[in-house]
C-alpha positions in Angstrom: 7.2 -9.5 -29.0 7.9 -9.3 -25.3 7.5 -5.5 -25.4 4.1 -5.9 -27.1 2.9 -8.3 -24.5 4.0 -6.0 -21.6 2.2 -3.1 -23.3 -0.9 -5.2 -23.6 -0.7 -5.9 -19.9 -1.4 -2.2 -19.1 -4.1 -2.0 -21.7 -5.8 -5.0 -20.1 -5.7 -3.5 -16.6 -8.5 -0.8 -16.5 -6.0 2.0 -15.9 -5.8 4.3 -18.9 -6.6 7.3 -16.7 -9.1 9.6 -18.4 -11.5 10.2 -15.4 -11.1 11.4 -11.8 -12.2 10.2 -8.4 -12.9 13.0 -5.9 -13.1 12.2 -2.1 -14.2 15.1 0.0 -14.4 15.0 3.7 -14.8 16.9 7.0 -13.1 16.1 10.3 -15.0 17.5 13.2 -12.8 18.7 16.1 -9.7 18.5 13.9 -6.4 19.2 15.7 -5.0 21.2 12.8 -1.9 19.0 12.3 -2.7 15.3 11.8 -2.4 14.0 8.2 -4.5 11.6 6.2 -2.5 8.8 4.5 -4.1 6.9 1.7 -3.5 4.0 -0.7 -5.3 4.1 -4.0 -5.8 2.3 -7.3 -3.4 3.3 -10.0 -3.6 1.7 -13.5 -5.9 -1.0 -12.0 -3.4 -1.9 -9.3 -3.5 -0.9 -5.6 -0.4 1.2 -4.6 1.9 -0.4 -2.1 2.9 3.0 -0.9 0.8 5.7 0.8 0.2 9.3 -0.2 -0.5 12.2 2.2 -3.1 14.8 2.5 -3.2 17.6 5.1 -6.7 18.8 5.8 -7.5 22.5 6.0 -7.5 24.2 9.5 -11.3 23.6 9.7 -10.9 19.9 9.0 -12.1 19.9 5.4 -10.1 18.0 2.8 -10.2 17.0 -0.8 -8.4 14.0 -2.4 -8.4 13.8 -6.2 -6.8 11.3 -8.5 -7.2 9.8 -11.9 -8.9 6.5 -12.3 -10.6 4.4 -15.0 -12.8 1.5 -14.0 -13.6 -0.1 -10.6 -11.1 0.8 -7.9 -10.6 1.0 -4.1 -8.9 3.4 -1.7 -7.8 2.9 1.9 -7.7 6.1 4.0 -5.9 6.1 7.3 -6.4 8.9 9.9 -5.0 8.6 13.5 -4.2 4.9 12.7 -7.8 4.1 11.9 -8.5 2.9 8.4 -11.5 3.7 6.2 -12.1 1.9 2.9 -13.9 3.2 -0.2 -15.1 1.7 -3.5 -15.4 3.9 -6.6 -15.8 3.8 -10.3 -14.7 6.4 -12.9 -15.9 9.9 -12.2 -17.0 8.9 -8.7 -17.5 11.5 -5.9 -17.6 10.4 -2.3 -18.1 12.4 0.9 -17.3 11.3 4.5 -17.4 13.0 7.8 -15.3 12.0 10.8 -15.1 13.2 14.5 -11.6 13.3 15.8 -12.8 13.5 19.4 -14.0 9.9 19.1 -10.5 8.8 18.2 -8.9 10.3 21.4 -8.4 7.2 23.6 -7.4 6.5 27.1 -3.9 5.3 27.6 -5.2 1.7 28.2 -7.2 1.6 25.0 -4.4 3.2 23.1 -2.2 0.3 24.0 -4.9 -2.1 22.6 -5.5 0.0 19.5 -4.0 -2.6 17.2 -6.6 -5.2 18.2 -9.0 -5.4 15.3 -12.3 -5.1 17.3 -10.9 -2.0 19.1 -10.0 -0.4 15.7 -13.4 -1.4 14.3 -15.3 0.1 17.2 -13.3 3.4 17.0 -14.0 3.6 13.3 -17.8 3.0 13.9 -17.8 5.8 16.5 -15.8 8.3 14.5 -17.5 7.9 11.1 -20.4 10.3 11.3 -21.5 10.2 7.6 -20.7 8.6 4.3 -22.4 9.7 1.1 -22.0 10.0 -2.6 -21.4 7.2 -5.2 -21.6 3.7 -3.9 -22.6 5.0 -0.4 -24.3 1.7 0.6 -21.2 -0.3 -0.4 -18.9 2.1 1.4 -21.2 2.0 4.5 -20.9 -1.7 4.4 -17.1 -1.5 4.0 -16.7 0.6 7.1 -19.0 -1.4 9.3 -17.5 -4.8 9.0 -14.6 -5.9 11.2 -12.7 -7.4 8.2 -11.9 -4.0 6.8 -10.6 -2.7 10.1 -7.4 -4.8 9.3 -4.6 -2.9 7.7 -2.4 -5.8 6.6 -1.8 -9.5 6.4 0.8 -9.3 9.2 -1.9 -8.0 11.7 -4.4 -10.8 11.2 -3.7 -12.7 14.4 -7.1 -11.5 15.9 -9.3 -13.6 13.6 -6.6 -16.2 12.8 -6.6 -17.3 16.4 -10.0 -18.8 15.7 -8.4 -21.1 13.3 -5.4 -21.6 15.5 -7.6 -22.8 18.4 -9.7 -25.1 16.1 -9.2 -28.7 17.3 -10.0 -30.4 14.0 -9.9 -29.3 10.3 -13.7 -29.6 10.2 -14.0 -27.0 12.9 -11.7 -24.6 11.0 -13.7 -25.1 7.8 -16.9 -24.3 9.7 -15.5 -21.1 11.1 -14.2 -19.9 7.8 -17.3 -20.9 5.8 -19.5 -19.2 8.4 -17.6 -15.9 8.2 -17.6 -16.0 4.4 -21.3 -16.8 4.2 -22.2 -14.0 6.6 -20.5 -11.4 4.5 -21.6 -12.7 1.1 -25.2 -12.7 2.3 -24.9 -9.0 3.2 -23.3 -8.3 -0.2 -26.3 -10.0 -2.0 -28.6 -7.6 -0.2 -26.7 -4.4 -0.9 -28.5 -1.7 -2.9 -26.3 -0.7 -5.8 -26.9 2.4 -8.0 -29.2 2.0 -10.9 -28.9 4.1 -14.1 -32.0 3.5 -16.2 -30.3 4.9 -19.3 -27.3 2.7 -18.9 -27.9 -0.7 -20.5 -24.9 -2.2 -18.8 -26.2 -1.4 -15.3 -27.1 -5.1 -14.5 -23.7 -6.2 -15.7 -21.9 -3.6 -13.6 -23.9 -4.6 -10.5 -23.0 -8.2 -11.1 -19.3 -7.3 -11.4 -19.3 -5.2 -8.2 -20.9 -8.0 -6.2 -18.4 -10.5 -7.7 -15.6 -8.2 -6.8 -16.8 -7.8 -3.2 -17.3 -11.5 -2.7 -13.8 -12.1 -4.1 -12.4 -9.7 -1.5 -14.1 -11.7 1.2 -12.7 -15.0 -0.1 -9.1 -13.7 -0.3 -9.3 -12.1 3.1 -10.4 -15.3 4.8 -8.0 -17.3 2.7 -5.2 -15.2 4.3 -6.8 -15.8 7.7 -6.8 -19.5 7.2 -3.2 -19.6 6.1 -2.2 -17.3 9.0 -3.9 -19.7 11.4 -1.9 -22.5 9.9 1.3 -20.5 10.6 0.2 -20.0 14.2 -0.4 -23.8 14.6 3.0 -24.5 13.1 4.7 -22.0 15.4 3.1 -23.5 18.5 4.3 -27.0 17.5 7.8 -25.8 16.9 7.9 -24.0 20.2 6.7 -27.1 22.0 9.0 -29.5 20.2 12.0 -27.3 20.7 11.8 -27.8 24.4 13.0 -31.4 23.8 16.5 -31.3 22.2 16.1 -34.8 21.0 13.0 -34.1 18.9 13.3 -33.5 15.2 11.4 -30.4 14.3 10.2 -31.6 10.8 7.0 -33.3 11.6 3.7 -31.5 11.2 0.2 -32.8 11.8 -0.6 -34.4 8.4 -4.3 -33.5 8.6 -3.6 -29.8 8.9 -0.8 -30.0 6.3 -3.3 -31.7 3.9 -5.7 -28.8 4.5 -3.0 -26.3 3.3 -2.2 -28.4 0.3 -5.9 -28.8 -0.6 -6.4 -25.0 -0.3 -3.3 -24.3 -2.5 -4.7 -26.7 -5.1 -8.3 -25.3 -5.1 -8.0 -21.6 -4.6 -7.3 -20.9 -8.3 -10.8 -22.1 -9.1 -12.6 -19.9 -6.6 -10.5 -16.8 -6.5 -10.0 -14.2 -9.3 -7.2 -11.7 -9.8 -8.3 -8.4 -8.3 -5.2 -6.2 -8.1 -7.4 -3.2 -7.4 -8.2 -4.6 -4.0 -6.2 -4.1 -0.7 -7.2 -7.6 0.4 -5.8 -9.1 -2.7 -2.4 -7.5 -2.2 -2.2 -9.0 1.2 -3.4 -12.4 -0.1 -0.6 -12.6 -2.6 1.9 -12.2 0.2 0.2 -14.9 2.3 -0.2 -17.4 -0.5 3.3 -17.1 -1.8 4.8 -17.5 1.6 2.6 -20.5 2.4 3.3 -22.2 -0.9 7.0 -22.0 -0.2 7.1 -22.8 3.6 3.8 -24.5 4.6 5.9 -27.5 5.7 8.4 -25.5 7.6 6.8 -22.3 8.9 9.2 -19.7 10.3 12.3 -21.2 8.7 15.8 -19.9 9.5 16.8 -17.5 6.8 20.4 -18.2 6.0 20.7 -17.0 2.4 22.3 -13.6 1.9 19.9 -10.7 1.0 21.1 -10.6 -2.7 19.8 -14.2 -3.2 16.3 -13.1 -2.0 16.4 -10.3 -4.5 17.2 -12.7 -7.3 14.4 -15.0 -6.1 11.8 -12.3 -5.9 12.5 -9.4 -8.2 13.8 -11.6 -11.0 11.1 -14.2 -10.6 9.4 -15.3 -13.9 6.4 -16.8 -12.3 4.7 -17.2 -8.9 2.0 -19.4 -7.4 -0.6 -16.9 -8.5 0.3 -17.7 -12.1 -0.8 -14.5 -14.0 1.1 -11.5 -15.2 -0.7 -8.9 -13.1 -0.2 -10.8 -9.9 3.5 -11.2 -10.7 3.8 -7.4 -11.1 2.0 -6.8 -7.9 4.2 -9.3 -6.1 7.4 -7.6 -7.4 6.1 -4.1 -6.6 5.4 -5.1 -3.0 8.9 -6.4 -2.4 10.6 -3.6 -4.3 8.7 -1.3 -1.9 10.1 -3.2 1.1 13.7 -3.1 -0.1 13.7 0.4 -1.4 11.9 2.3 1.4 13.6 0.5 4.2 17.0 0.6 2.5 17.8 -2.6 4.3 21.1 -2.9 2.5 23.0 -1.1 -0.3 23.2 -3.6 -3.1 24.1 -3.2 -6.7 22.0 -6.3 -7.4 19.0 -4.5 -6.0 19.7 -1.5 -8.3 20.0 -3.9 -11.3 16.7 -5.5 -10.3 14.9 -2.2 -10.1 16.3 -1.2 -13.5 15.1 -4.5 -15.0 11.7 -4.0 -13.6 11.5 -0.6 -15.2 12.6 -2.1 -18.5 10.0 -4.8 -18.3 7.2 -2.5 -17.4 8.0 0.8 -19.1 4.4 2.1 -18.9 4.0 1.3 -15.1 3.3 4.6 -13.4 3.9 3.1 -9.9 7.7 3.6 -10.4 7.3 7.4 -10.4 6.9 7.4 -6.6 10.1 5.5 -6.1 12.4 7.8 -8.1 13.9 9.5 -5.0 14.5 6.1 -3.4 16.2 4.8 -6.6 18.4 7.8 -6.7 19.4 7.2 -3.1 20.2 3.6 -3.9 22.4 4.7 -6.9 24.3 7.1 -4.6 24.8 4.3 -2.0 26.1 1.9 -4.6 28.5 4.6 -5.8 29.7 5.4 -2.3 30.4 1.7 -1.7 33.3 2.0 -4.1 34.8 5.1 -2.6 37.1 5.5 0.3 36.0 6.8 3.7 38.7 7.0 6.4 36.9 9.0 9.1 35.3 5.9 10.7 37.2 3.9 13.4 35.9 0.3 13.6 36.3 -1.3 17.0 36.7 -5.0 16.3 37.2 -6.1 19.9 34.3 -8.1 21.4 33.4 -6.5 24.8 31.6 -8.6 27.4 29.9 -5.7 29.1 28.7 -2.2 28.3 30.9 -0.8 31.1 34.0 -2.4 29.7 33.2 -0.7 26.4 32.9 2.7 28.0 36.3 2.2 29.8 37.8 2.3 26.3 36.9 6.0 26.3 38.0 6.8 29.8 38.6 10.5 30.3 36.8 11.5 27.1 33.5 13.3 26.6 31.3 10.9 24.6 28.1 11.1 22.6 26.6 7.6 22.0 24.2 6.8 19.2 22.6 3.3 19.3 21.3 2.3 15.9 20.9 -0.4 13.3 21.0 -0.6 9.6 17.4 -1.8 9.5 16.1 1.1 11.5 14.6 3.7 9.2 14.3 6.5 11.8 18.0 5.9 12.6 19.0 6.4 9.0 16.8 9.4 8.6 18.4 11.0 11.6 21.8 10.7 10.0 20.7 13.4 7.5 21.0 15.9 10.4 24.4 14.9 11.7 26.2 17.9 10.2 24.1 20.2 12.4 25.7 18.5 15.4 29.2 19.3 14.4 29.4 22.7 16.0 28.0 21.2 19.2 30.4 18.3 19.4 33.4 20.4 18.4 32.6 23.1 21.1 32.3 20.4 23.8 35.1 18.2 22.4 32.8 15.2 22.1 33.7 12.0 20.5 30.9 10.0 18.9 30.4 6.3 19.4 28.0 4.6 17.1 26.7 1.3 18.7 25.1 -1.0 16.2 22.7 -3.7 17.3 22.6 -5.4 13.9 22.8 -9.2 13.5 26.4 -10.4 13.8 26.4 -11.8 10.2 25.5 -8.4 8.8 29.1 -7.0 9.0 29.3 -6.1 5.4 26.0 -4.3 5.4 27.1 -2.4 8.6 30.3 -1.2 7.0 28.4 -0.2 3.8 26.0 1.9 5.8 28.8 3.6 7.7 30.5 4.6 4.4 27.3 5.6 2.6 26.0 7.8 5.5 29.5 9.2 6.1 29.5 8.4 9.9 32.7 9.9 11.2 33.6 8.6 14.7 34.0 5.3 16.5 31.9 2.2 15.6 31.2 -1.0 17.4 28.8 -3.9 17.0 27.3 -5.7 20.0 25.8 -9.2 20.3 22.6 -10.2 22.1 24.2 -10.6 25.5 25.9 -7.2 25.2 22.5 -5.7 24.1 20.9 -7.1 27.3 23.7 -5.8 29.5 23.7 -2.4 27.8 20.0 -1.8 28.4 20.3 -3.0 32.0 22.8 -0.1 32.4 21.0 2.7 30.4 17.4 1.7 31.3 14.4 2.2 29.2 12.6 -0.3 26.8 15.1 -2.6 25.3 15.6 -2.4 21.6 14.0 1.0 21.2 16.1 2.9 18.8 17.5 5.4 17.8 18.7 6.1 21.3 21.2 8.8 22.3 23.3 9.0 25.4 25.7 11.7 26.7 
């Protein structure tokens, strides 16, 4: 019976791919090297991972993928995102100018601010045409869609953060929602005189667009509440006699009311980027709205059990549950934060539960890497020398190698570029042997991550000396070596 229900899940999602979406584009003044990264709808669910497209030397490009039913796509070029709505057999054309994306150093530093990104997008988007052109024009001329994720919403969320009273916060949110929903009501949607379902389709599209607005500003509201909570905790922590467990009951009530009422006004729309971000916001808030930014003391495996083996979430429907699990599987697998057999079991269980889910195809290389790491965990590796002594300064550590030639690699298990660099370590062997260099790997991981550190050394076959340093040692080390503290990987001779 369970298998039948899971099969019906993928029938109910408009994702039996029989038609194609074609996105054609032209980038004026193209540099010949920059790639386009895009997220798209697959089986009615927005992908948590991006795919790549390299334009031709003249800047032209074509992106084609299968799709059935209403869907969305987010294209990112030079860190500026463009959003598109489509239906089955849709064709869309857009033209960009890369020269309008070349910023001064000062503006480049501010690029993550949403109004800067929105302005750059407006200047660089020369033309948008094809199916749903008016919707896509609207998409790419509203600041809301300049955001790329829930974690980057501080720009608008500060409006809620600075609101003195709940009534003011409601006024701000309602005003922003009403402004966009009024525009949506006036959008000119395509009319097919021969298609009797045109009116129904137009209604569905407007409903979908309004729902996106609601979930986005719902995330903004919840993020604003997090900012308020963080400010209170920061202020209260200055007084060691204060108990940091009291929150303004009026604001707390607002969160509770929102959590109770959102199910009535918000619909499941897994084919929307905003909805994916909303699921993350709502689940976090439902768990921690009384204790924002809690200390995470549970070991990583317990979080895997809580998330990937969850049977229900606050968004109590099967599609949202799958989206929630796919998002966190993405985080765990792509970052390879730790090499856990429980994570591997969880991935296998997800594949068993959703045998027809095509999203897993992308993760096959990462699953194979995880399998290899779990296998390596049980094997011996005796070419690593672990230095257990706690050094008080970086200079004291270097004295341990007095008279030796030393290559230092500063890294961490959570640093993806660091891990990727290890793939090239064998190419260094002739260089280190010829110059009689010893290698010292300095880890800046959390002190409690000792097991994870040792697993990573074994899996990546890091022959050489290894030491872990605490926060004080990290500060001292960067005062000696210079540069921006915490920027890794970092190499020293």
